[in-house]
C-alpha positions in Angstrom: 91.7 146.1 92.3 88.5 144.1 91.5 85.5 144.6 93.5 84.1 141.6 95.3 80.4 141.0 96.1 79.4 140.1 99.7 78.8 136.5 98.6 82.3 136.5 97.2 83.7 137.9 100.3 81.8 135.5 102.6 82.9 132.4 100.4 86.6 133.4 100.7 86.2 134.0 104.4 84.6 130.5 104.9 87.1 128.7 103.1 89.6 130.4 105.4 87.4 129.5 108.4 87.3 125.9 107.5 90.9 125.7 108.2 91.9 123.7 105.0 93.7 126.6 103.2 95.6 129.6 104.4 94.9 133.2 103.8 97.7 133.7 101.4 96.4 130.9 99.3 93.0 131.9 99.4 94.0 135.6 98.6 96.2 134.5 95.8 93.4 132.2 94.0 90.9 135.3 94.1 93.5 137.9 93.1 93.5 140.0 96.2 96.1 141.2 98.8 96.3 139.0 101.8 95.7 142.0 104.0 92.4 142.8 102.5 91.1 139.1 102.9 92.4 139.3 106.7 90.4 142.8 107.1 87.2 140.9 105.6 87.7 138.4 108.1 87.9 140.8 111.2 84.8 142.5 110.0 83.0 139.2 109.3 83.9 138.1 113.0 82.8 141.3 114.4 79.7 141.7 112.5 78.8 138.7 110.7 77.4 138.9 107.0 76.0 142.4 107.8 79.6 143.8 107.4 79.2 143.6 103.7 76.0 145.5 103.2 76.4 148.6 100.8 76.1 151.6 102.8 77.0 155.2 101.9 77.8 156.9 105.2 78.8 160.5 106.3 80.3 160.3 109.7 79.9 163.3 111.9 83.0 165.0 113.5 82.2 163.8 117.1 81.8 160.0 115.7 85.3 160.3 114.2 86.6 161.6 117.6 84.7 158.8 119.3 86.4 156.0 117.2 90.0 157.8 117.4 89.6 157.9 121.0 88.4 154.3 121.2 91.6 153.3 119.4 93.8 155.4 121.4 92.2 154.2 124.9 91.8 150.4 124.1 95.3 150.2 122.0 93.5 148.7 119.0 95.1 148.8 115.5 93.6 150.8 112.6 92.4 147.7 111.1 91.0 146.2 114.1 89.2 149.5 115.0 87.6 149.8 111.4 86.4 146.3 111.7 84.8 146.9 115.2 83.2 150.0 114.0 82.2 148.5 110.6 84.1 151.1 108.7 84.4 149.5 105.2 88.0 150.6 104.7 90.7 151.1 107.3 92.0 153.9 105.0 89.2 155.9 105.9 90.3 155.7 109.6 93.9 156.2 108.6 92.5 159.6 107.0 90.9 160.7 110.1 93.8 160.0 112.2 96.2 161.8 110.0 93.9 165.0 109.8 93.4 164.9 113.5 97.4 164.8 114.2 98.0 167.4 111.7 95.2 169.8 113.1 
């Protein structure tokens, strides 16, 4: 999968938000899976352009538990929760959940 700069992501998001093109059409034109485009959109709606700043974060165990508890209490999906907490990849959150559930 290609890496996209924050400018490329924002350009694709703005195309979507303008409402003249559908998500699947935009995703196909930039060669990305539609679910990834929708993840970018959620991140952008939650945090604006700051959502795409590069960061290398190490999360504490307590933070991971807080995020998982929020997700369980609020009933948000993994993708929604990742966007709300500015976790770049929902797969990170999925790994935390699996680790928590398996002990």
